[in-house]
N, C-alpha and C positions, 0 to 999 in steps of 0.2 A: 453837241457831242460829248462823250466820254468813250476809252479807250480800257478797256478791262481783258482779264480774263475770258475766255469762252467755258460756258457752262453747262451741260450736259442740255439743260433746251435750247441754247444755241442751236443744237446740228444739223433741224432738218435746215433751216435757214441758215445755217451755212453755207450747205449745201448747193440751194438753191439759189443762192446769189452768187456761187461758184458758176453754177453751169451757168448762165444767163448774161454773167459777165463776160464769160469768154466767147460765147455763142457764134459769133459773127469775128471772132478774131482771126485771119488768115492765117497765124503762125499759131493759133494750137491745134492740140491733140483731140481736143474736148473730153478731153478725163481728170482735169485739175479735180471736178465734185472729189471724184473716185479715188483721184492720191491724196487727197485730205484723206475722206473713208479711209481710205488701204493703212496710213499712217498712223491717224486715230488707235485704228483696231490693234498694230501692229507694239503699239507702245511708245513708238517714238518719236509721236508729237509732241518736242521739247517747249514748242511756245507758240498756242495758239489766242490771237488775237483780235478780239471781234469793236469794230467803233460802234456807236449804240447811239442812236436819235432818236430821239421821242416816242421808247422803245419798244424801238426798228431794229434790227443789225443790218447798218447800211455798208459795211463795209471789214474783212476778213486777210490774212497777213498770218503764214505758217510757217513757224522755222522748227529743222528736223537737223539732226546729226550728222555728217559727213564721213567718212573716213578722208585721209591722206596719205596713198601709198598703199592704201589699203590696215591704216591704224587709229583709233580713236583718242584725234589730239588735241580738241576743246571746238574747235570747225561746225558750223552750222551754214545750211541750205538756206537762203530766202527760196519764198513759196511754196505752192504758191500766191498771192496780194493779189483781191478784190473788190471793186468798187463797187454797188447798184449804178445803171447806166445816170439817175437825175443828181446821185452824187460826187459821177465824176471831176476834176479839176475842178472839187473845193477845196482842198489838201485833205481830206480823207488818208486814200492811198501813205501820201507823204507822215500823215501823224500816225498810223500804223507803225512806219516803220521807224521810225525815229524813236518810238516805244519800243517798237521789239529789239532794237536793238544795243537801248539803252540798257533794257530788259538783262538780257545777255551778257553785255559788260560787267553787270552788278552779278550775277550769277559765273565770273570768272573764266565767260567764254574768250578763247581768243583769237578767234575771227571768227567772218562770218561770208558765204560766196553767194554770187547771184547768177544765173541769165537770163541779162534780159539789154532793154534801149541802154546804150553806154551814156546817154544825154542825158534819161531819168535818172537811173542809179549813179549820175555822179552826184549828186547833188547832198549824199547821203556821206560821202566816200569814200565811194565803192571807184577803184583802178583797173585798168588791164596790164596797168604796171606790174607784175608778177612775174614767178618760177610757180604757178599751178595751171593747171588743165584739166580740160574736162571732155572726153570721148573726142570725135574732128570737129569741133564746138569754137570757130572763130574766137583765137584769142579778144578783141575786142568787144566778144559778145558774153563774153565769160569772165565774169569782175571780182575782185573781193575787196576786204576790206579792214584787215587789223586792227582787233577789239584787245590787245593787250598781249607782249614782248615783240617777239618778230615773227617779220613774214613766215609760210608756211609756202614749204618746195613740193611738188607733186602732182601726181596723179591723182583727182575727186572721185570716188564714188561716191553718189546718191545712194540711199537704200532703195530697195528691192520695191518698194510702191508708186514707187515712180515709172515703174516698167509697165503698169495695170491697164488694159488696156476694155 
């Protein structure tokens, strides 16, 4: 398996993979594929990584800028992350997230946030021990990781593409 940046030819596979990965997920809005497309169209899909095995896209992770108290201070949101059903629980998602966080560090990003299962994202260094908030989401599920500098404080806003329906 290789982890690489997406290319234009990957776009249909990413959409299909994402739609399939979230199809039966209870907490999903079923819009994750559309969100990725909207982020890409808006030019704010800062990092779009694919996991490829035997010439097929088997995983994808998106990173896009977030605002904190209305300002762009070098923080990014992780997600959506999707892995093909047969490849789940085989380290594909972990490899994508680790590579993405390293690339963000290399690019000088200050931090990242994620909305998700704390037990899963803790392994990458995400914690709920921060002074960031997002809408009315429980702090336990809204997590952050500092990549450089000091922790951020304030209200996080995702790009409007996340409101796509």
